[in-house]
N, C-alpha and C positions, 0 to 999 in steps of 0.2 A: 775809669770806664765802669759802669754797672755790669755785674755779673748776671746776665739774663736768666741763666739756669736756676738762680736762686729766687727768681721772682715767680709770683703766681700769675695765672692768665689775667686776672683783674688788674694786678699790678703793672703787667705789660701794657694793657690797654691804656692805663692811666699815664704810663711813661710815654707812649706814643702820642697821646693827646698833648702832653707837656711839651715834647719835642716839636710838635706842629706849630704851637704858638711861639715857641722859642725861635724856630726857624723865621717866622715872620717879625720877630722882634717886638711882640705885642707888650705893651706897658701901659701905665696909667695915662689917661689921656686920649688913648686910641678909641675909635669907634669901629667895632668889629661887626660885619654882616656875614652871616653863614647862609649859604645857598645849599639847600639839602632836599631830600625827598623822604617820603614815608619809610622807605626801605632802610635808609642810613640814618634815620633820626637819632638812634642809640650812639652812633659815633659823633654826630654833630653836637649832641648834648654834652658829651665828654669834652669835646674841644671848646665849647662855650664855657663849661665850667673852669677849664684851665685858663681861659682868657679873663674871666671874672676874677679868678684867683690873683691875677696881675692888675686887678682894678681898672680893667677896660670896660667900656660900655658895649653890650652885645645884644644884637638882634638876629633872629632866625626867620628865614623865609623859605617857604616850600614850593617846589616847582609845580606841584599838583594844584596850587592856588591860581596858577596862570593858564590853565587849560589842561586838556587830556594829554597824557604822555602817548608817544613821544611829542615833545614840543619841537616843531620845526622852523619856528621863526622867533626872533628876539622882539617881543612886542613892545609898543610904546608904553603900556601899562607897567610892564617890568622895568623898563628903562627909567621911567619917571619915579617909581618907587625906590630905585637905587640912588638916583639923584638926590631925592628928598632925604634919604638916610645919611648922606654925606659921609660915607665910610672912609677910614684911612687904611684899613685892612679888610680883605675878604677872603673867604674860603669857599670852594666849591666841593661839597662832600655829598655825592650822589651816584646812583648806578648809571651805566651806559645803556642806551636804548637804541634800536635801529633808527636811523634818520635824524636822531637828535643833535649829531654834530653840526647840522645846519643851524641849530640855535646856539651851540657853544662857539663856533667860529667867529661870529660878530660879537659875542658877549666878552670874550677875552680882551681884545684891543680896546673895547669900550671901557672896561674896569681899569686896565693898566695905563692906556695912553690918554683917555679922556678924564676919567676920575682920578688918575694918578695914585691908585691904591697900591699896597703890598699885597700881592695875591698868591694864595696857596691853592693850586689846582689838584684835587684829589678825586678825579673822575674814576669811578669803579673801585674805590676804596672798600675794604672789608676788614673783618676782625683779624684775619691771618696777616694782612699787610700792616695793620696797626701793631701787632705783636711781633713783627719781623723787621721789615724795612724801616718803619717808623721808630723803632728802638735802636737804631744804628748810632754809632758814634759820629755825630755831625761835625765834630772837629776834624776827624779823619776824612770824611767825605770832602770837607772844604779843602784840605791839603791836597788830596789826590786829584780832585777835579781840577784845581788850578795848575797842578803839575802837567796834567794832560793837555789842558788849554794852551799852555806855553809851547807844547811840542806840536800841536796841530794848527794853531792859529794862522800860520803862514805856509801851511802845507800846500804843495802843488799836486801831489798824487799820493793817495793812500791805497794799498793793496791789501785785501783781506782774504784768507783762505781758512778752510776748516776741514777736518777729517770726513765729515759727512758730505762734502762736495761743494761747499761755497768757495767760489773763486771769483772775486769781483774787484774791480779797480774804479776809483772815482777821481775826478779831477775838480778843481775849485776855482771859483771867480774871485779875483783879487779884492773886489769891492763888496763882496757879500761877507757878512760877519759870522764868525763862530761865537756861540753863546755858551759861557760856563754856568752850569746849573749846579751850584755848590751848596745849596742849602741855607745860605744866609741872606735874607732879604729884608734888610733894615732901611733901605732908601725907598722913597716913594717912586712908584712906576716900575718896581722890580717885581718879578714873579717867578714861580718855579712849580713843577709837578712834585707832589709829595707822595711817597717817599722820594727823595732827591738823589741825584748823583749822576750827571751826564754832562757831555760837551756835545753841542749839535750845531750844524749849519745847513744851508740849502746847497747841494752839490751843483757844479756846472754840468757834469756828465757822469754817468754810472754805466759800466759795461761788465757783463759777465753773468754768473749764476748765483742765486741766493737759495739756499736750502733752509727752510724756516720751520720752526717748532711752535711758535707762538705768534698770533695775529692781533692787530689792534681793533679799535672801533668796537662794534657790538660783537664781533667775531670772538673777542677775548672771553666775554662772558658765556657766549654760546658753546664754544669748543674747548676752551682751556688749553692745555698742552696737547698739541695735535697728536693723534695716535699714528697717523701716517704724515710725514713731513710734506710741505708744500714747496715745490720747486719753481722758482720764477727766473725767466731769462730776461735779461735787460740789454738793450743796445742803445748808445747815445742817450742815456737817461730815460728811455721809455720801455715799459714792459712789452715784450713781443710774445711771450708764451707763459702760461700758468698750468702746471700739471701736478698730479698727485695720484697715488694708488686709490685714494678717495676721490672718484671722478665727480661725485655730486659736490663736494667741497670745492674742488678746483673750478667748476663751473659757476658756483655761487660767488666765489672770490673774484673770478675773471669778469663776470658780469657786473660786479660792483665797481671794480677798477675802471671799466669802460663805460660806466653809466653817465659820467659827466666830463666835460672838457678838462684835459690835463689830469684826470683821475689816475691814469697810468703812468704819470711822469714822476720820477724820483723828486721828492721835495724836501727830504731830510736825510742826512748822513750823520750818525751819531755814534759815540762811544760811551758805554756805561761805566760808572766809576764807584759804585756802591759796593766796596770790596767784601763786606760781611756777607753778602748773599752768595750761596753756594749751589742752589738748585732753583729750577723753574717752579712757578706756582700755577701757571696758566692765567695769571692776571697781568695784563700788559703794564699797568701802572708801576708795578714792582719789577717785572721781569726785564723791561727795557733798561733798568739801572744796573742789571748784572754786568759785571766786567765783560766787555765784548762790544760787538756791532749791533746796531739796529738801523734799518732803513725804513723811511715811510714814503709812501706813494701819495700824491695829492698835495694839498696845501703846504706851501714851504715857509709858513709864518713870515710873509713878506714884511709885516710891520716890524719884525725883529731882526730878520736876517739880512733884509735889504734886497731879496730876490725880486725880480721885475715881472713876475707872473703870479697866478693865483689859481685855486681850485676849491670846489665846495665839499671835498671829502679829504680825509687824511687817515690813512691805514698803515700802521707800523707792521714790519715783519722782523722776526728775531731768529737768526742763526746762533748756533752755540759753539763753544770750544774753539774760539777764533784765534788765529795768528794775524797780528796787524803790523804792517810796515808802513811808516811815514817817510816818504821820499827816500826809501831804501833802508831806513833804520827800524829795526824791530822794537816795538814798544810793548807788545804783548805776545806771549806764545802759549798756545793752547789754553786760552781763557784766563791766563794769569799775567799781570803787568810785570815787565822787566825794566822798570824805569828807576 
């Protein structure tokens, strides 16, 4: 394991880029397409250089070339350009913008299920995440993620509490899959969010209270770590109440959840497994990998989980310092695994 304290900032950025291509198993003969934007071109170029170092063919395309941001649909032009490139590996290295999830939701299954690429999804990546989560020991991530997967994949009920007031129970459909996101994607048609480390599914039901400190989608970049936590009440899988001392935030989030069919339905129930993370950054891409719970409302990734419903938004919420019981067995206490 590399001693990160001995590395300069530039060396950490380099290590993060090398880990990204290592997670995707990039090698000679691969055709790598990096989807990026002007704001994250400097990170995309580092990942491109790391892939070239492994003798892969690399091309870079910019979201801005396909219309004004935010892009709200996956255009035929973009689709055809990707088909023509015939990638074996793709990366999405770009900022999150309001409404743009409507473009990303169809993009992901197209890349993974139709083109059968190995895909590294790095929405919202920044320099901090490249020098923290992307510098993790991915052998450790692989080990812990698979341990947790084995503990939860046949779970009937999971109960989560926290000192800040989270108290939520979830049940699970026997035919819907848990997905281990372990950071090794060497088979075509496999993908993960980088930095990696979580196990997720679409829950059958969720009931109780979530007290959240980080939100997903564009809220992550807009608000970071919330100054006043957001409290969400859930009954039979659906949000019934959203509240906060910050009433304007609560209204904004509530309006977004209820803006589309099933936007207020729990679509993801997940446990983070990146054990080297010790504190929140405000960036969902990394914070959802912190050891603990995160729940998302909206899209349940039906193409991957097998869920029989859909939604056009997907907003993660993160409580902290969780204690997690799987069918009565404690696997985490106060944010630390006990497995």
